[in-house]
VOGU-3710 file (C-alpha; in Angstrom, 3 decimals, decimal comma):
1> mqkgkidvkt> 2,661/89,674/-233,194  4,384/87,438/-230,119  2,164/85,525/-228,052  3,078/84,031/-224,745  2,547/83,049/-220,841  3,444/84,658/-217,823  6,062/82,773/-216,107  4,508/81,269/-213,397  3,979/77,664/-212,407  0,366/77,421/-211,491
11> enifpiikkf> -2,772/78,509/-213,243  -4,329/79,873/-209,964  -2,131/82,813/-209,661  -4,538/85,427/-211,161  -7,756/84,613/-209,065  -5,409/84,783/-206,200  -4,213/88,023/-207,144  -7,901/88,979/-208,178  -9,453/87,854/-204,474  -7,023/87,741/-202,111
21> lysdheiflr> -3,852/89,624/-202,835  -4,956/93,163/-201,206  -7,568/93,898/-198,711  -8,924/96,576/-200,369  -9,767/96,888/-204,206  -9,545/100,126/-204,474  -5,761/100,689/-203,936  -5,361/99,749/-207,382  -5,159/102,930/-208,327  -2,762/103,704/-206,141
31> elisnaidat> -0,128/101,071/-207,668  -0,612/102,104/-211,028  -0,270/105,823/-210,381  2,952/105,143/-207,938  4,399/103,122/-211,096  3,726/106,123/-212,986  5,257/108,846/-210,826  8,543/106,157/-210,219  8,844/106,099/-214,138  8,270/109,966/-214,493
41> rklktlssvg> 10,990/110,616/-211,797  13,400/108,104/-213,410  13,416/109,771/-216,392  14,005/113,619/-215,070  16,777/111,897/-213,141  18,176/110,591/-216,455  17,533/114,054/-218,221  19,362/115,962/-215,557  22,179/113,767/-215,668  22,482/113,897/-219,377
51> eykgdigdmt> 21,484/110,085/-220,122  18,407/111,418/-222,003  18,832/114,061/-224,365  15,164/114,454/-225,391  12,631/116,656/-224,228  10,743/116,232/-221,523  8,019/118,224/-221,744  5,115/118,355/-219,799  5,398/115,380/-216,960  1,870/115,551/-215,683
61> vhvkndkkkk> 0,294/112,326/-214,886  -3,081/111,987/-216,485  -6,031/109,797/-215,233  -8,986/109,705/-217,827  -12,159/107,300/-217,657  -14,837/106,598/-220,334  -17,938/104,850/-219,209  -18,883/104,266/-223,010  -15,893/102,255/-223,589  -16,064/100,756/-219,876
71> tltvsdrgvg> -12,034/101,929/-219,644  -9,934/103,656/-216,952  -6,494/104,847/-219,040  -3,325/105,862/-216,584  -0,854/107,461/-218,829  2,501/108,865/-217,676  5,886/110,424/-219,535  7,948/108,568/-217,933  11,246/106,048/-218,884  8,733/103,623/-220,696
81> mtadeikkyi> 9,785/100,042/-221,437  11,202/98,347/-224,071  9,698/94,875/-225,415  12,589/92,813/-223,593  11,800/95,314/-220,230  8,322/94,165/-220,604  9,013/90,572/-220,662  11,354/90,537/-217,661  9,308/93,019/-215,580  5,666/92,207/-216,238
91> nqiafssaed> 6,131/88,554/-217,804  7,690/87,108/-215,061  6,133/87,039/-211,519  8,715/86,420/-209,069  7,616/83,154/-207,356  10,256/80,148/-206,959  6,822/77,989/-206,626  3,202/78,437/-206,333  2,963/76,266/-204,039  5,580/78,060/-201,425
101> flerykdkvd> 3,819/81,161/-201,971  0,524/79,810/-201,255  1,902/77,992/-198,175  4,283/80,812/-196,511  1,446/83,588/-197,141  -2,100/82,171/-196,883  -2,237/83,969/-193,228  -0,512/87,157/-194,474  -1,983/88,393/-198,053  -0,868/91,650/-197,010
111> aiighfglgf> 2,611/91,535/-196,792  2,771/89,784/-200,352  3,270/92,476/-202,473  6,252/94,071/-200,264  8,115/90,500/-201,304  7,197/90,333/-204,368  6,384/93,736/-206,322  3,173/92,881/-207,677  1,649/96,427/-208,018  0,880/96,415/-211,386
121> yssfmvaekv> -1,136/93,067/-210,991  -3,680/94,657/-208,724  -5,084/95,575/-212,342  -6,539/92,410/-212,642  -8,651/92,814/-208,978  -11,107/95,215/-211,074  -9,954/94,461/-214,328  -10,998/92,198/-217,306  -8,232/93,294/-219,489  -5,453/95,188/-219,413
131> eiytksyren> -3,381/96,918/-222,078  -0,040/98,631/-221,570  1,126/101,339/-224,396  4,828/101,929/-223,932  7,646/103,426/-225,641  11,055/103,486/-223,951  13,111/106,431/-223,298  16,300/104,259/-225,244  17,055/105,601/-228,806  15,473/104,149/-231,595
141> sqavkwtcdg> 12,977/101,926/-229,226  10,229/100,477/-230,527  6,663/101,370/-229,244  5,004/97,973/-228,011  1,541/96,830/-226,758  0,821/94,458/-224,240  -2,201/92,719/-223,662  -3,818/90,142/-221,222  -6,754/88,868/-220,297  -6,435/88,246/-216,789
151> sprytleeie> -5,409/84,710/-217,406  -1,556/83,690/-217,619  -1,529/84,106/-221,445  -0,699/87,881/-223,029  0,079/89,228/-226,597  3,201/91,834/-227,240  2,948/93,430/-230,622  4,966/96,664/-232,054  2,891/99,538/-232,385  3,266/103,364/-233,340
161> kenvgtdivl> 3,366/105,850/-230,427  4,664/109,455/-230,370  5,629/109,912/-227,001  8,038/108,325/-224,786  5,670/106,821/-221,515  3,501/104,424/-221,090  -0,106/104,599/-221,123  -2,018/101,586/-218,658  -5,725/100,881/-219,909  -8,030/98,833/-217,802
171> hmsddskefl> -11,367/97,330/-219,319  -13,194/97,407/-216,292  -15,286/94,063/-215,100  -18,575/94,434/-214,455  -18,596/93,997/-210,657  -16,069/96,801/-210,831  -17,872/99,432/-212,284  -17,858/101,787/-209,454  -14,240/102,818/-210,721  -15,482/104,614/-214,222
181> eenrvlellq> -17,244/106,745/-211,752  -15,988/110,388/-212,229  -16,364/110,997/-208,169  -15,378/107,439/-207,274  -12,192/108,272/-209,100  -11,696/111,563/-207,831  -12,343/109,989/-204,252  -9,774/107,727/-204,605  -7,061/110,299/-206,028  -7,701/112,848/-203,205
191> kyckflpvpi> -7,169/109,756/-200,672  -4,015/108,169/-201,732  -2,519/110,748/-204,164  -3,040/113,956/-202,647  0,619/114,659/-201,867  2,152/112,970/-204,512  5,365/114,599/-206,132  4,385/114,695/-209,884  1,467/116,751/-211,438  -1,695/114,530/-211,606
201> afgtekewkd> -4,436/115,739/-213,747  -7,899/114,059/-213,519  -11,069/115,868/-215,786  -11,068/119,477/-216,197  -11,797/122,280/-213,461  -15,445/123,361/-212,778  -16,702/126,865/-212,015  -19,931/128,315/-211,170  -21,860/130,391/-214,437  -25,064/131,545/-214,739
211> gkevetgkpr> -26,154/129,030/-212,224  -24,953/126,160/-213,151  -21,079/124,283/-213,060  -19,413/124,270/-216,212  -16,026/122,724/-216,895  -13,197/125,300/-218,178  -10,942/123,500/-220,095  -7,923/123,707/-217,976  -6,773/120,208/-216,351  -8,154/119,178/-212,728
221> iinntepawt> -4,615/119,105/-210,777  -5,737/117,082/-207,747  -2,704/117,166/-205,728  -0,340/119,230/-203,614  3,159/118,258/-205,239  5,388/120,018/-202,631  3,499/119,429/-199,229  4,946/121,260/-196,151  6,226/118,340/-194,215  8,816/117,779/-197,333
231> kkpadlkqdd> 10,253/121,343/-196,391  12,605/122,473/-194,531  11,727/124,083/-190,870  13,234/127,140/-191,547  11,728/127,521/-194,901  8,001/127,414/-193,094  6,308/130,089/-191,200  3,473/129,474/-188,534  0,859/130,358/-191,160  2,345/127,266/-193,653
241> ydefyqdlyp> 1,642/125,040/-191,078  -1,523/126,244/-189,883  -2,672/126,484/-193,550  -1,646/122,833/-194,240  -3,550/121,575/-191,124  -6,201/123,067/-192,732  -5,532/121,214/-195,977  -5,567/118,273/-194,103  -8,666/118,410/-191,943  -10,720/121,441/-193,533
251> mnekplfnih> -13,516/121,584/-190,811  -11,178/121,646/-187,580  -10,325/123,915/-185,303  -6,489/125,114/-185,452  -4,324/123,219/-183,736  -2,921/124,311/-180,392  0,732/123,833/-181,757  2,645/121,114/-184,506  6,042/119,439/-184,376  8,154/118,683/-187,282
261> lnvdypfnlt> 9,871/115,178/-187,708  13,319/115,719/-189,926  15,312/112,388/-189,476  18,109/111,301/-192,195  19,846/108,936/-189,619  19,873/105,786/-188,638  16,427/105,625/-190,783  14,626/108,503/-192,896  11,637/110,387/-191,651  9,700/113,864/-192,098
271> gilyfpklks> 6,485/114,637/-191,239  4,223/117,317/-189,416  2,373/116,141/-186,261  -0,472/118,516/-184,702  -1,547/118,924/-181,205  -5,308/119,193/-181,916  -7,788/121,165/-179,802  -10,582/118,629/-178,507  -13,768/120,216/-177,862  -14,575/117,544/-174,745
281> nfeiqknkiq> -12,713/114,982/-173,151  -14,827/112,507/-174,868  -14,372/113,398/-178,322  -11,091/111,373/-178,907  -10,647/110,491/-182,705  -8,170/108,025/-183,525  -7,149/107,091/-187,211  -6,341/110,981/-187,621  -2,574/110,535/-188,680  -1,624/109,897/-192,687
291> lysnqvfvtd> 1,317/107,654/-193,064  2,924/108,127/-196,412  5,763/106,377/-197,964  7,493/108,838/-200,795  4,388/110,969/-200,368  2,161/107,693/-201,221  -0,675/107,627/-198,779  -0,243/103,831/-197,362  -2,487/104,059/-194,153  -4,328/106,024/-191,509
301> svegvvpefl> -4,242/102,972/-189,141  -0,628/103,954/-187,598  -0,975/102,090/-184,244  2,536/100,346/-184,999  4,354/103,066/-185,977  3,346/106,083/-183,531  3,231/105,111/-180,061  -0,185/104,309/-178,804  -1,087/107,218/-177,326  -0,064/109,526/-179,709
311> tllhgvidsp> -2,384/108,177/-182,125  -4,816/110,985/-181,000  -2,651/113,899/-182,780  -3,357/114,641/-186,242  -0,786/114,904/-188,687  1,330/113,200/-191,267  4,291/110,836/-190,966  6,557/109,724/-194,438  8,957/107,390/-194,102  10,330/105,360/-197,263
321> diplnvsrsy> 11,525/102,686/-194,822  8,245/101,607/-194,334  6,737/99,978/-197,241  3,521/100,517/-199,169  1,899/97,139/-198,246  2,146/96,122/-194,804  0,007/93,788/-192,307  -0,478/95,370/-188,763  1,761/91,788/-187,497  4,324/93,196/-189,695
331> lqsdsnvkki> 4,616/97,116/-188,473  4,704/95,903/-184,878  7,781/93,222/-185,316  9,849/95,366/-187,861  12,622/97,026/-185,977  12,888/100,021/-188,345  9,510/100,318/-187,080  10,130/100,246/-183,835  12,692/102,856/-183,965  10,590/105,269/-185,662
341> sahiskkvsd> 8,063/104,859/-182,883  10,640/105,265/-180,088  12,239/108,284/-182,045  8,596/110,565/-182,597  7,986/109,782/-178,611  10,997/111,519/-177,708  10,723/114,289/-180,690  7,136/114,933/-179,013  8,448/115,012/-175,527  11,247/117,164/-176,132
351> rlmdifkkdr> 9,408/119,630/-178,232  6,724/120,018/-175,256  9,661/120,375/-172,659  10,883/122,885/-175,135  7,348/124,968/-175,294  7,290/124,639/-171,012  10,546/126,450/-170,471  10,778/129,026/-173,773  7,079/130,241/-172,592  5,937/128,370/-169,170
361> eefekkwddl> 2,993/131,095/-169,455  1,475/130,088/-173,044  2,093/126,148/-171,937  -0,182/126,469/-169,380  -2,937/128,240/-171,257  -3,008/125,314/-173,031  -2,195/122,441/-170,717  -6,376/121,695/-170,478  -5,854/120,926/-173,818  -2,793/119,163/-173,757
371> kifieygmls> -3,466/116,749/-170,302  -5,412/114,292/-171,939  -2,348/113,499/-174,515  0,204/113,448/-171,875  -1,668/111,732/-169,426  -2,252/109,027/-171,822  1,070/108,676/-172,761  2,527/108,603/-169,084  0,297/105,880/-168,901  1,203/103,562/-171,278
381> ddkfyeraek> 5,295/104,596/-172,061  7,094/104,565/-169,289  10,113/106,527/-170,635  7,680/109,151/-171,807  6,556/109,417/-168,234  9,982/109,970/-167,346  10,848/112,513/-169,359  7,091/114,149/-169,126  7,190/114,245/-165,080  9,445/117,557/-165,750
391> fslfkntddk> 6,242/119,407/-167,327  3,388/117,596/-166,445  1,292/119,911/-164,424  -1,190/119,771/-161,645  -3,882/122,654/-161,635  -5,722/123,599/-158,104  -9,242/124,815/-157,553  -7,494/128,652/-157,594  -6,834/127,420/-161,587  -2,943/127,805/-160,529
401> yftfeeyekm> -0,750/124,991/-162,263  2,335/123,519/-160,462  4,799/120,682/-161,586  4,470/117,633/-159,438  7,893/118,769/-157,621  6,716/122,661/-156,860  3,163/120,998/-155,641  4,784/118,590/-153,475  6,947/121,391/-151,731  3,990/123,504/-151,443
411> ikdnqtdkhk> 1,793/121,340/-149,647  4,472/119,152/-147,710  4,267/121,034/-144,348  0,314/121,081/-143,924  -0,733/117,592/-145,687  1,447/114,968/-144,237  -0,365/112,850/-142,033  0,628/111,390/-138,780  1,932/107,704/-140,516  4,332/110,451/-142,657
421> nlvylystdk> 2,530/110,161/-145,842  1,561/112,926/-148,314  -2,182/113,732/-148,937  -3,176/114,966/-152,119  -6,746/116,152/-151,885  -8,234/116,264/-155,239  -11,856/117,164/-156,690  -13,681/115,796/-159,545  -15,957/118,647/-160,102  -15,672/121,952/-158,412
431> ekqypfieaa> -19,534/122,820/-158,701  -20,827/119,871/-156,593  -18,386/119,474/-154,341  -17,496/123,362/-153,460  -18,651/123,011/-149,589  -15,849/119,863/-149,199  -13,504/122,341/-151,172  -14,062/125,087/-148,675  -14,104/122,770/-145,764  -10,406/121,784/-146,660
441> rkrgydvlim> -9,396/125,405/-147,304  -10,355/126,088/-144,021  -7,878/123,973/-142,461  -5,438/125,510/-144,643  -5,518/122,432/-147,272  -4,943/122,715/-150,920  -7,261/120,681/-153,416  -6,622/119,486/-156,975  -9,066/119,779/-160,109  -8,901/116,403/-161,393
451> dgqldthfln> -11,916/116,092/-163,379  -10,646/114,885/-166,938  -11,562/111,061/-168,845  -8,640/109,659/-167,651  -7,428/111,140/-164,293  -8,734/108,208/-162,113  -6,586/105,695/-164,076  -3,946/108,684/-163,857  -3,922/108,869/-160,182  -4,159/104,872/-159,279
461> hietkfknsr> -0,589/105,550/-161,643  1,184/108,050/-160,158  0,537/106,811/-156,704  2,381/103,832/-157,561  5,488/106,566/-158,613  5,155/108,960/-155,935  6,934/107,947/-152,398  4,809/107,657/-149,600  1,729/109,415/-151,112  -1,879/109,224/-151,330
471> fvrvdsdvtd> -4,771/111,080/-153,535  -8,064/111,356/-152,020  -11,081/112,751/-153,300  -12,270/115,850/-150,918  -15,633/114,384/-150,165  -14,257/110,906/-149,516  -14,651/111,484/-146,068  -15,058/114,273/-142,984  -12,469/117,192/-143,403  -10,969/116,068/-139,997
481> klilkednid> -10,467/112,218/-141,257  -9,385/113,502/-144,853  -5,607/113,864/-143,058  -5,173/112,184/-140,086  -3,246/114,456/-137,256  -2,193/112,868/-133,968  -4,924/114,881/-132,013  -7,988/113,091/-131,032  -11,388/114,891/-130,201  -13,377/113,239/-127,408
491> sklsaeqqnd> -17,159/112,418/-127,799  -19,891/114,076/-126,241  -22,504/111,511/-126,790  -22,224/107,778/-125,077  -21,880/105,003/-127,371  -25,659/104,356/-126,184  -26,782/107,484/-127,571  -24,664/107,256/-130,744  -26,667/103,515/-131,299  -30,022/105,138/-130,683
501> lsvvfrsvlp> -29,615/108,154/-132,662  -28,164/105,859/-135,797  -31,502/103,929/-135,978  -33,156/107,469/-135,839  -30,978/108,300/-138,984  -31,501/105,223/-140,614  -35,186/105,260/-140,300  -35,722/108,564/-142,569  -33,105/108,319/-145,277  -33,975/107,560/-148,317
511> dkpvftvsfe> -33,911/103,903/-149,756  -31,605/104,766/-152,532  -28,852/104,903/-152,875  -27,299/102,587/-150,055  -26,613/104,595/-147,122  -24,338/103,719/-144,020  -24,374/105,613/-140,791  -21,444/106,401/-138,401  -20,776/108,746/-136,226  -17,236/110,681/-135,695
521> nmsenenpvt> -15,617/113,248/-133,394  -15,107/116,209/-134,546  -14,927/119,989/-133,907  -18,404/121,726/-133,194  -18,007/124,169/-135,701  -17,990/121,275/-138,457  -21,081/120,349/-140,074  -23,633/118,259/-137,701  -24,550/116,152/-140,566  -22,027/114,950/-143,803
531> itqsefmrrm> -22,439/113,029/-146,742  -19,142/110,967/-147,965  -18,364/108,200/-150,521  -15,670/105,715/-149,684  -12,451/106,601/-152,000  -11,834/103,083/-153,031  -15,038/101,878/-154,139  -15,589/105,522/-155,686  -12,499/105,333/-157,593  -13,325/101,433/-158,685
541> kdmssvgggm> -16,505/102,120/-160,230  -14,942/105,337/-162,043  -12,198/103,350/-163,506  -15,079/100,650/-164,755  -17,235/103,526/-166,128  -14,126/104,424/-168,605  -13,320/100,878/-169,327  -10,572/100,017/-166,491  -11,293/96,038/-166,284  -12,954/96,782/-162,889
551> gfygempdsy> -16,812/95,784/-164,074  -17,934/93,944/-161,026  -17,432/97,411/-159,197  -19,559/98,909/-162,069  -22,370/97,095/-161,178  -22,786/97,593/-157,783  -25,223/100,077/-156,491  -23,795/103,448/-155,348  -22,708/103,445/-151,391  -22,819/106,485/-149,360
561> nlvvnsnhpl> -21,749/107,041/-146,008  -24,026/109,710/-143,674  -21,372/111,035/-141,036  -22,853/112,586/-137,780  -20,778/114,902/-135,956  -21,376/113,341/-132,055  -20,232/116,659/-130,972  -22,438/119,445/-132,922  -25,020/121,168/-130,711  -27,688/120,168/-132,564
571> ivklaadkdk> -26,888/116,544/-132,728  -26,556/116,762/-128,912  -29,758/118,352/-128,752  -31,320/115,908/-130,772  -30,016/112,988/-127,980  -31,640/115,426/-125,267  -34,647/115,178/-127,258  -34,878/111,781/-127,625  -34,447/111,145/-124,187  -37,129/113,517/-123,367
581> sagkqlekid> -39,247/111,836/-125,574  -38,883/108,571/-125,333  -36,684/107,667/-122,859  -39,042/106,411/-120,239  -40,697/104,421/-123,063  -37,507/103,104/-123,711  -36,105/102,211/-120,463  -39,304/100,125/-120,024  -38,214/98,362/-123,223  -34,729/97,823/-122,046
591> ekispvkssk> -36,069/96,591/-118,215  -37,318/93,742/-120,304  -34,608/93,280/-122,262  -31,931/92,835/-119,560  -32,757/89,743/-118,104  -33,949/87,768/-120,966  -30,693/88,911/-122,735  -28,790/87,629/-118,953  -30,943/84,228/-119,154  -29,454/83,797/-122,887
601> eqleklnkgk> -25,802/84,440/-121,530  -25,998/81,947/-118,873  -27,279/79,343/-121,218  -24,828/79,809/-123,947  -22,219/79,752/-121,337  -23,210/76,512/-119,770  -23,211/75,034/-123,263  -19,404/76,673/-124,551  -17,430/73,874/-125,940  -20,230/71,480/-126,305
611> keeevsqeek> -21,057/69,914/-129,814  -24,487/70,717/-131,255  -25,374/66,799/-130,916  -24,213/67,440/-127,320  -27,002/70,218/-126,540  -30,460/69,021/-125,440  -33,490/69,892/-127,718  -35,143/71,251/-124,588  -32,066/73,705/-124,184  -32,100/74,518/-128,580
621> drindlnkki> -35,689/75,400/-127,847  -35,237/77,695/-125,029  -32,049/79,514/-126,850  -34,726/80,161/-129,955  -37,444/81,222/-127,386  -35,415/83,656/-125,902  -33,643/85,025/-129,122  -37,393/85,577/-130,091  -38,264/87,623/-127,270  -35,184/89,874/-127,928
631> ddlerkreac> -36,121/90,217/-131,477  -39,911/91,312/-130,252  -38,725/94,066/-127,859  -35,917/95,300/-130,310  -38,365/95,754/-132,904  -40,431/97,519/-130,308  -37,409/99,331/-129,632  -36,957/100,341/-133,009  -40,384/101,449/-133,749  -40,119/103,932/-130,526
641> lqkfsednkl> -37,036/105,414/-131,912  -38,456/105,172/-135,834  -41,574/107,136/-134,181  -39,286/109,873/-132,397  -37,503/110,442/-135,770  -41,188/110,644/-137,591  -42,098/113,464/-135,449  -39,062/115,265/-135,161  -38,254/117,805/-138,128  -34,636/118,333/-137,140
651> vkqlidlall> -33,606/114,720/-138,015  -34,936/114,763/-141,536  -33,825/118,444/-142,027  -30,239/117,538/-141,114  -30,383/115,222/-143,389  -31,326/117,109/-146,380  -29,249/119,559/-145,476  -26,291/117,154/-146,195  -28,343/115,469/-149,229  -28,401/119,349/-150,646
661> snnmlkgeel> -24,915/119,877/-150,247  -24,044/116,741/-152,260  -26,488/117,777/-154,833  -28,915/114,796/-153,869  -31,753/116,223/-152,992  -34,165/116,859/-155,958  -38,010/116,812/-157,138  -40,325/116,350/-154,275  -38,031/116,084/-151,986  -36,269/119,267/-152,626
671> ssfvkrsiel> -40,207/120,413/-152,417  -40,825/119,001/-149,007  -37,319/120,329/-147,915  -38,387/123,963/-148,844  -41,476/123,839/-146,770  -40,034/122,395/-143,634  -37,292/125,128/-143,868  -40,163/127,739/-143,605  -42,039/126,038/-140,901  -38,716/125,600/-138,831
681> m> -38,184/128,946/-139,293
//
């Protein structure tokens, strides 16, 4: 028996491996099986070129657990190792110095394995002792056994072993007993080894018989050695792609379509990406794309490899140019990874363009599900935007679809305002905003449906791309002001009448939300009262609600505009009723206010240009007295108008009609409206 010491420069290397080398201890099994697969494939290659004359036999890699002995064993029928190869590949860890290693990689532990090939040593994260039983494929090779107890010291001895290959036996430590449980091992094998190119057996297949689960005696093969992405697209049918998707995501609906990636220059990349059908815009789940390296699972956190917007997709990407163990910072800085990311983005846009050109009708049917992916891409990737603007679609309230160019041509004549800006009208809720949509249609305007989760951000983005254009929500103003034309309409009400009616309406408006009353000179055929919301404020609040960095606006209360049509017959009648009912009382108050205001104006005129200290206290007191008198009279005047408003059912009826058309009238207020409507009839 030979004894020795593993060639490292510090006694502390094993604690480093055990505690810090991997962020997740479970991947020890992936590392051991990856090594077994490599050894197996090497022997197949040697056999095919005649360098190995023996019978390769069954090349299945076997994984066995023994809870009584506290061991987990990985066995292969690969190339095996000689004693010299054990010394070279196992006993010598490639560090120039441990101090340099610790200094260089203390903040980058995930990158260590890729640099130093330490996959085998991940065993010591979970095992208190590791044994290697191995026999080389070389003629007349002597089988050997290597043993190490987690310190740099090892033993190497000759043994008898019938078959070529390697058995690695892990004697599990007490804090890693979970990896002796059948279900836990099976879980790891299915996670990391589901698509490895060599069969992997663990335990035996089971079936239900006489009401209970029994073993069949047949080895349980846990992997598909020829997954769809490893085959040529020409050899696959759509059913094959759909079956593979169900294999990846058993509980998911059938995807919209797939993209098969197959690149061999300037880097190697294969894979299949699927556009999933989202049940709702808010059901966005990332980490659904699985990254493989030569069919070995690496991660499902692929933000560095796949463009951010495509992390919404599902599927598989396999590239040997990406090392098995990488940190996120490595992925983001590696030149190969950046090329892969750019290629995937281009491949996706090319595929979408191809579908759009070949079968636009089918593309339109899928648009509502594709929209969130494409908008996300156009928002986050300028190059993708340039490609996607040719097939990205607008959908209007008639459920018709248009490219950006087609829609611009359709609305240009009728929806250009007096400043030569093209106005895109849109709705976020076809049902709630129906009255406004209908009013716009009567003017010959077309209205888009923009009800997606990203639409507020998307509108802001394309406004910067579209020349001389702006987007206006259809309920953000009265129809006459949505697209300002040259013609102006005169008001049938004087400024004084409008001021009085403003008090009348304000006095019976609900306390919440906040309302501002304004008057507009519109056609007498338009609604007498309309409720709108500022396009700017509403859009800022919408962006805040979906994380647009507008938190300040999100905290502000909702505010609306109550727009009164100064030319509607009911409003003109209301002004006349006000004059008839409260006119004399208002005149008397105005007669008292007029001389007081005149006296105040004269005093202010005399003191104009004076500094505060130059104005006498007597004059200051006089001005304060006049202000109090004016305030008292104004309050009396307002009380008079409020009394008129409370007694006149038409005022509240007009407000409630406007609230009702905006779906803002509910509960007790709605009941009162119905009762009042019957009374007025």
